[in-house]
N, C-alpha and C positions, 0 to 999 in steps of 0.2 A: 263579860256576860251580864245579862240583865239580872238585877237583884231578885226579881220574882221567879225567874227560871231556876236560879240557884236554890231558892227556898222550896220550890216545887220538887226539884230533884232530891233534896235532902229529905223532905217528907215522904216522898215515894220510896226512898231507900229504907227509911225507918219503918213505915207502915207495911211495905211489901215484904221486907225481911221478917217483921214480926208475924205477919199473917201466914207466910209460906213456911217458915222454919222455926216459929216459936221464939223462945227467949234467945236461942243462939243466933237466929236471924236478926233479932233486934240488936244484939251486941255487935254483929257484923255491920249493921247499918250505922250504928254509933261510931264504929271504927272508921268506916268509909267517910262519914261526914267530918269527923275529927281530922283525918288525913287531908281532906280537901281544904279545910280551914287552915291547916298548917302550911300547905302549899301556897295559899293566897298570902298568908302572913310572911312567908319566906320571900316571895316575889316582891312584896312591898319593902321589906328590909333591904333586899339587894338593890332595888331602885334608889332608895334613900341613901345607901352607902355610896353608890356611884356618884350621885348628885352632890353629896357632902364632900367628896374628895376633890371636886373641881373648884376653881375660884368662883366666888359669889358673883353672880350676874355677868359672867364672861362666857362667850361661846366662840367657836372657831369661825363660823361664817353665818351671819344673820340672814343673808339672802337665800342661801341654800336651806337653812332651817325653815324659812317662811314658805318655801315650796313644798315642804313635807307636812306643813300644818293643814288641818282640816277642822271644820266645825264639829263640835260635839266631842272632841278629844278630852279625855280625863287628864288631870295633872299627873297621874301615875304613868300615862302614856307619853306625856310631854317631857318629863324629866330625863328619861333615857336619851332622847334626841338632843337635849341641851347639855347633858352631862354636868349640870350645875344648878344650884338653886337661883332663882331670879331675885332681883331687887324689888321689894314690894313698894309700889308707888301709891296705892290707894287700897282701902278696905271695902269701900262700897261704890261700885262693884270692885271685886278683887282684881287688881291690876299689877302685873309683874313686867319687868323689863330685863332684857339681856343685851349686852353690847359686845361687838366683835373688835378686832384690832384696828379696823378702819373707822372706828367710831360710829358705825351703823348700828342703830338701836332697834331691837324688836320688842314691841309692846304688845302684851297679850292680856286680854280681858276675859275673866272667868265668871260665869254665872252658874250657881249651883254646882260648882266643881267641874264644870265643862267649859271648853273654849267657846266663847260666843263671837269674838272678833279679835283680829290682830292687825298690826300695822308696822311698817318699816319707816323709821325716821333716819334719814341720811343727814350728815353733818351740815350740808347746805340748807336742808329743810329746817333745822333747829335754829339757825342763825337769824 
C-alpha cells in the first residue's frame, strides 16, 4: 500500500471517530491504527524469519525466480520469493546476489528500496 494512503486512512479513522463518537471514537481510532501497525510489523518479522532460516545467498532456481521478478518490487516482497537473504555486492546502488545449485546467479539492483533492474549471470557468462 502507498504510504500516503495509509496515513490518510489513519487520519480518517482518528478524526472521523473523534467527530462522530467523541472520545470513545477517538480511542477506537487509536486502537484500529495500532492494530494495523502491529499487523504490518508482524508481516515484516515473519518475512525476515523465513529469510533468515535459509542459507545466505542461495535459492532453488534463479531462472524461475527471475520470471517472478518485476520492476518496483520492495525488498519485503522479494525475500519471500528467495527464502533467503542475498549476498550484498555493492552499497551504491544497493546490489544483492543469489546463486542456485547450477551456479546461475541472479543479481538484483535496488534503488530507494525497490527493484530497479535484475540480471541472470550463467557460469559460461562469468568465465
